C-alpha positions as MATLAB code, in Angstrom:
seq = 'MIELLAYFKDELPLINDFLDQETGKLEGLVKDVARHVLLAPGKRIRPVLTILSARGLGYAKDDIYPLAGSLELLHAATLLHDDILDDADLRRGVEASHLVFGTTETILAGDVLLALANRIGADYGKPRISAVLASGIMATVEGEILEIAHISEPLMNRDTYMDIIIGKTARLIETSCRLGAILASDDRTMEDALGNFGLNMGIAFQLVDDALDYESPSDDTGKPEGGDLKEGKITLPLILYLEMLQEKEAEKLLAEIKNRTLSDEKRDHVLAEIRKHGFGTRTRTYAAEYVEKAKSCLTPLPKSGEQRVLEQAADFVLTRKK';
ca = [
      -0.020   -0.016    0.014;
       3.033    2.294    0.266;
       3.017    3.047   -3.481;
      -0.768    3.794   -3.399;
      -0.384    6.226   -0.465;
       2.562    7.910   -2.171;
       0.508    8.281   -5.358;
      -2.366    9.935   -3.501;
       0.038   12.204   -1.689;
       1.478   13.401   -4.996;
      -1.724   13.714   -6.967;
      -4.298   15.010   -4.413;
      -2.823   18.546   -4.220;
      -3.050   18.915   -7.992;
      -6.595   17.554   -8.122;
      -7.660   19.801   -5.214;
      -6.043   22.861   -6.815;
      -8.066   22.247   -9.967;
     -11.305   21.832   -8.013;
     -10.565   25.001   -6.020;
      -9.930   27.030   -9.222;
     -12.981   25.713  -11.061;
     -15.422   26.217   -8.198;
     -14.013   29.705   -7.703;
     -15.212   30.632  -11.162;
     -18.876   29.722  -10.459;
     -21.657   32.265   -9.922;
     -22.315   33.339   -6.391;
     -25.659   31.512   -6.057;
     -24.075   28.131   -6.479;
     -20.373   28.718   -5.720;
     -20.661   28.206   -2.003;
     -22.719   25.076   -2.399;
     -20.254   23.556   -4.788;
     -17.268   24.410   -2.609;
     -19.055   23.058    0.414;
     -19.316   19.546   -0.989;
     -16.200   19.516   -3.184;
     -13.714   20.981   -0.755;
     -14.874   18.905    2.184;
     -12.653   15.872    2.975;
     -13.077   13.293    0.185;
     -11.266   10.224   -1.070;
     -10.915   11.515   -4.695;
     -10.740    7.895   -5.846;
     -12.410    8.617   -9.167;
     -10.003   11.289  -10.438;
      -7.007    9.306   -9.172;
      -8.279    6.261  -11.116;
      -8.495    8.358  -14.264;
      -4.895    9.476  -13.801;
      -3.666    5.985  -13.015;
      -5.434    4.531  -16.053;
      -3.942    7.037  -18.405;
      -0.443    6.892  -16.914;
      -0.583    3.075  -16.953;
      -0.925    3.271  -20.764;
       2.005    5.708  -21.065;
       0.190    9.112  -21.011;
       2.529   11.645  -19.519;
       0.893   15.044  -20.267;
      -0.281   17.337  -17.477;
      -3.539   18.138  -19.297;
      -5.055   15.128  -17.620;
      -6.050   17.018  -14.481;
      -9.188   18.744  -15.854;
     -10.504   15.396  -17.135;
      -9.705   13.711  -13.850;
     -11.281   16.532  -11.911;
     -14.426   16.341  -14.054;
     -15.121   12.923  -12.430;
     -15.110   14.523   -9.007;
     -17.453   17.225  -10.279;
     -19.808   14.545  -11.513;
     -19.604   12.617   -8.269;
     -20.233   15.793   -6.244;
     -23.290   16.556   -8.369;
     -24.735   13.143   -7.592;
     -24.072   13.648   -3.880;
     -25.875   16.971   -3.853;
     -28.926   15.520   -5.572;
     -28.830   12.292   -3.544;
     -28.827   14.090   -0.212;
     -31.999   15.937   -1.186;
     -33.686   12.752   -2.328;
     -32.608   10.937    0.842;
     -33.248   13.904    3.155;
     -29.737   13.277    4.469;
     -28.302   15.249    7.437;
     -24.576   14.598    6.877;
     -22.188   14.327    3.971;
     -18.432   13.770    4.314;
     -18.702   14.615    7.997;
     -20.335   17.984    7.514;
     -23.932   19.178    7.334;
     -25.561   18.349    4.013;
     -25.583   21.181    1.539;
     -29.384   21.503    1.149;
     -29.685   22.100    4.922;
     -27.007   24.818    4.823;
     -27.850   26.621    1.555;
     -31.365   25.524    0.636;
     -32.814   22.945   -1.706;
     -33.129   25.194   -4.728;
     -29.522   26.388   -4.543;
     -28.301   22.846   -4.051;
     -30.221   21.438   -7.054;
     -28.842   24.281   -9.225;
     -25.343   23.652   -8.014;
     -25.614   19.975   -8.876;
     -26.875   20.892  -12.348;
     -24.016   23.342  -12.855;
     -21.428   20.753  -11.882;
     -22.917   18.203  -14.321;
     -22.774   20.737  -17.113;
     -19.196   21.790  -16.197;
     -17.991   18.175  -16.203;
     -19.487   17.657  -19.647;
     -17.944   20.826  -21.008;
     -14.557   19.840  -19.714;
     -14.838   16.450  -21.379;
     -15.886   18.033  -24.666;
     -12.867   20.409  -24.617;
     -10.571   17.433  -25.306;
     -11.985   17.033  -28.751;
     -12.384   13.276  -28.577;
     -15.990   12.183  -29.276;
     -15.415    8.981  -27.319;
     -14.758   10.973  -24.143;
     -18.104   12.811  -24.441;
     -19.962    9.590  -25.214;
     -18.527    7.707  -22.236;
     -19.159   10.670  -19.887;
     -22.803   10.803  -21.076;
     -23.200    7.004  -20.590;
     -21.781    7.198  -17.105;
     -24.171    9.983  -16.135;
     -27.132    8.090  -17.597;
     -26.192    4.886  -15.775;
     -25.871    6.752  -12.506;
     -29.295    8.373  -12.871;
     -30.848    5.019  -13.874;
     -29.362    3.457  -10.729;
     -30.897    6.166   -8.599;
     -34.282    5.778  -10.283;
     -34.152    2.026   -9.673;
     -33.222    2.617   -6.043;
     -36.117    5.004   -5.509;
     -38.467    2.492   -7.039;
     -37.013   -0.186   -4.777;
     -37.608    2.005   -1.704;
     -41.260    2.415   -2.764;
     -41.629   -1.365   -3.207;
     -38.894   -3.007   -1.143;
     -38.018   -6.511   -2.070;
     -35.614   -9.144   -0.723;
     -33.992   -9.416   -4.138;
     -30.264   -9.678   -4.606;
     -30.403   -9.221   -8.408;
     -32.231   -5.904   -8.057;
     -29.794   -4.831   -5.407;
     -26.868   -5.575   -7.690;
     -28.474   -3.630  -10.523;
     -28.831   -0.637   -8.193;
     -25.232   -0.561   -6.983;
     -23.847   -1.091  -10.471;
     -25.853    1.865  -11.726;
     -25.475    4.276   -8.833;
     -21.801    3.661   -8.003;
     -19.890    1.161  -10.134;
     -20.596    2.741  -13.539;
     -19.109    6.069  -12.534;
     -15.943    4.373  -11.317;
     -15.884    2.368  -14.537;
     -16.234    5.659  -16.420;
     -13.294    7.106  -14.504;
     -11.022    4.345  -15.683;
     -12.346    4.327  -19.235;
     -11.742    8.049  -19.620;
      -8.083    7.710  -18.624;
      -7.689    4.918  -21.158;
      -9.405    6.871  -23.936;
      -7.223    9.873  -23.305;
      -4.111    7.695  -23.532;
      -4.988    5.399  -26.430;
      -7.525    4.526  -29.090;
      -7.114    0.822  -28.275;
     -10.620   -0.373  -27.247;
      -9.162   -3.554  -25.755;
      -7.227   -1.501  -23.195;
     -10.247    0.666  -22.597;
     -12.400   -2.381  -21.878;
      -9.777   -3.874  -19.641;
      -9.565   -0.765  -17.475;
     -13.322   -0.213  -17.669;
     -14.029   -3.783  -16.423;
     -11.473   -3.202  -13.679;
     -13.348   -0.099  -12.628;
     -16.732   -1.800  -12.808;
     -15.695   -4.669  -10.550;
     -13.834   -2.352   -8.184;
     -16.884   -0.107   -8.072;
     -19.150   -3.013   -7.072;
     -16.736   -3.931   -4.346;
     -16.612   -0.293   -3.249;
     -20.382   -0.062   -2.791;
     -20.580   -3.458   -1.056;
     -18.066   -2.211    1.495;
     -19.936    1.092    1.784;
     -23.165   -0.775    2.532;
     -21.355   -2.953    5.095;
     -19.987    0.144    6.794;
     -23.482    1.523    7.316;
     -24.088   -1.323    9.704;
     -20.574   -1.535   11.204;
     -19.294    1.947   11.887;
     -20.549    5.010   13.824;
     -21.306    8.273   12.000;
     -18.096    9.824   13.376;
     -16.105    7.308   11.267;
     -18.222    7.285    8.096;
     -19.364   10.920    8.007;
     -22.944    9.641    7.497;
     -25.725    8.879    9.934;
     -25.448    5.470   11.664;
     -27.906    3.014   10.172;
     -28.878    5.609    7.608;
     -29.684    3.090    4.868;
     -32.203    1.336    7.080;
     -33.708    4.641    8.117;
     -34.068    5.704    4.484;
     -35.636    2.365    3.507;
     -32.708    1.162    1.358;
     -32.510   -2.627    1.014;
     -28.797   -3.329    0.956;
     -26.961   -6.660    1.200;
     -26.457   -6.759    4.980;
     -30.230   -6.250    5.420;
     -31.022   -8.792    2.663;
     -28.906  -11.332    4.451;
     -30.737  -10.635    7.682;
     -34.170  -10.905    5.942;
     -33.136  -14.250    4.412;
     -32.523  -15.502    7.936;
     -36.018  -14.668    9.155;
     -39.213  -16.635    8.811;
     -41.162  -15.633    5.718;
     -43.926  -13.815    7.582;
     -41.465  -12.021    9.800;
     -39.441  -10.815    6.823;
     -42.683   -9.682    5.072;
     -43.719   -7.699    8.178;
     -40.339   -5.967    8.393;
     -40.392   -5.100    4.685;
     -43.921   -3.693    5.113;
     -42.743   -1.517    8.032;
     -39.868   -0.303    5.943;
     -42.128    0.505    3.016;
     -44.747    2.331    5.106;
     -42.127    4.152    7.172;
     -43.635    2.687   10.376;
     -40.407    1.146   11.590;
     -39.947    2.313   15.190;
     -36.604    3.566   16.530;
     -36.621    0.556   18.882;
     -37.204   -1.906   16.047;
     -34.523   -0.265   13.898;
     -31.988   -0.478   16.705;
     -32.907   -4.120   17.119;
     -32.329   -4.821   13.430;
     -28.988   -3.011   13.528;
     -27.917   -5.036   16.530;
     -28.975   -8.330   14.929;
     -27.128   -7.581   11.708;
     -23.973   -6.804   13.721;
     -24.473   -9.881   15.934;
     -24.650  -12.235   12.961;
     -21.749  -10.596   11.148;
     -23.632   -9.744    7.991;
     -21.398   -6.724    7.403;
     -18.429   -9.074    7.367;
     -20.215  -11.442    4.955;
     -20.871   -8.492    2.660;
     -17.181   -7.649    2.772;
     -16.477  -11.280    1.706;
     -18.595  -10.779   -1.368;
     -16.734   -7.528   -2.019;
     -13.400   -9.435   -1.894;
     -14.539  -11.626   -4.786;
     -15.139   -8.570   -6.947;
     -11.733   -7.149   -5.958;
     -10.134  -10.328   -7.293;
     -12.161   -9.993  -10.520;
     -11.021   -6.394  -10.811;
      -7.362   -7.224  -10.471;
      -7.590  -10.035  -13.080;
      -8.865   -7.414  -15.561;
      -5.506   -5.693  -15.469;
      -3.623   -8.596  -17.091;
      -3.551   -7.026  -20.570;
      -1.925   -3.797  -19.308;
       1.789   -3.313  -19.659;
       3.676   -3.908  -16.401;
       4.210   -0.608  -14.638;
       4.144    1.166  -11.361;
       0.609    2.375  -12.194;
      -0.598   -1.190  -12.713;
       0.680   -2.160   -9.260;
      -1.010    0.960   -7.723;
      -4.273    0.053   -9.439;
      -4.061   -3.383   -7.835;
      -3.367   -1.810   -4.456;
      -6.296    0.565   -4.924;
      -8.563   -2.402   -5.421;
      -7.219   -4.086   -2.282;
      -7.611   -0.816   -0.327;
     -11.345   -0.897   -0.972;
     -11.644   -3.845    1.385;
      -9.896   -2.005    4.276;
     -12.028    1.109    4.177;
     -13.454    2.454    7.435;
     -15.203    5.431    5.884;
];
C-alpha cells in the first residue's frame, strides 16, 4: 500500500487545486454550495483512477487534471442531488448542503457541476470521451431511479440490489477508468480492460460502503449510523438478515420499511442483529470476490508502477473504514 499512499500524496494537491480554481469561477448563487461539497474531505478515488489509467498506458501530459477533476465534479453533483432525495443530514462529515444553503440552490449547484464536467470532457476534442461521460451519467441516474423504485416497493432481491449498486456507483468508477484509457490510447481492448477493472472495483466499493453503514458509527463514516435502514434502502447486509427470518417475519419488516412505520426501537434491534450475525463481514467477503475479478482485468496492461498501484487501490477498498 506504500505506493498507493505515495501516489495519492502526489496527486491530491493537483486535483484539489483544480477543483478550487474551477469552483471559484462559479456564480455566487451556487459557488458556496459547490465548494461546500467539493472541498470537504473526500477520497478523490475517481480522479485518481483516471490518472492511473492514463499513466498506466503511457500518457505523460499534465492536461489530464481537468479530465480527472471532471469525475469529481460529476460525483459531487450526484451527492448533492442524492442528499436531497434521501433527506440526509450529513455528507463527508459536514452538514448536508441543502440544509445549509437551501434545496433550490443545491439542485442548481448539482446541475451546474454536471454541465461543467461535460464541457470539460468536450474540450478534449475526442468524441469517445463525451460519449462515455454521457453514458456514465445516464447509468448513475438510472441506478438512482431504480433505487427510488425499490424504496417504494422494497423486495428481498439480490439481483435488483446488484443492478442498483452497479448503476449508482460502479458505472461512474468504470467511467473514471475508461476516460483515462481513452485519453491515452484509441485501443478499445485496453479501454475495456480498465473499464471492467473499474466496474468490478466499483461493485466492491459499494458493497463495502453498505457494510460500513451497519458496522461503523457516524463519526467514522461521515454519514448517519444506520442511515440506509432509516431511508428504507434494502442493501446486502439487510437482505442477508431478511433471508434468515421466517417468511412472515421478513414480510412484516419489509412492510414496516415500506410504510415508514419502523420504530426507533425496532430499527436499533435490526442493527444489533445484523452486527451480531456478522452480515457486514459477509458483505465484505462478497466484495473481496469482486476485488479479485477487478485485479484479473488488469492482465492485458503493460507492467508498470501504475498497474501495481491500481491493484493496491482495489485491495484498499476492502480495508475502508469510511
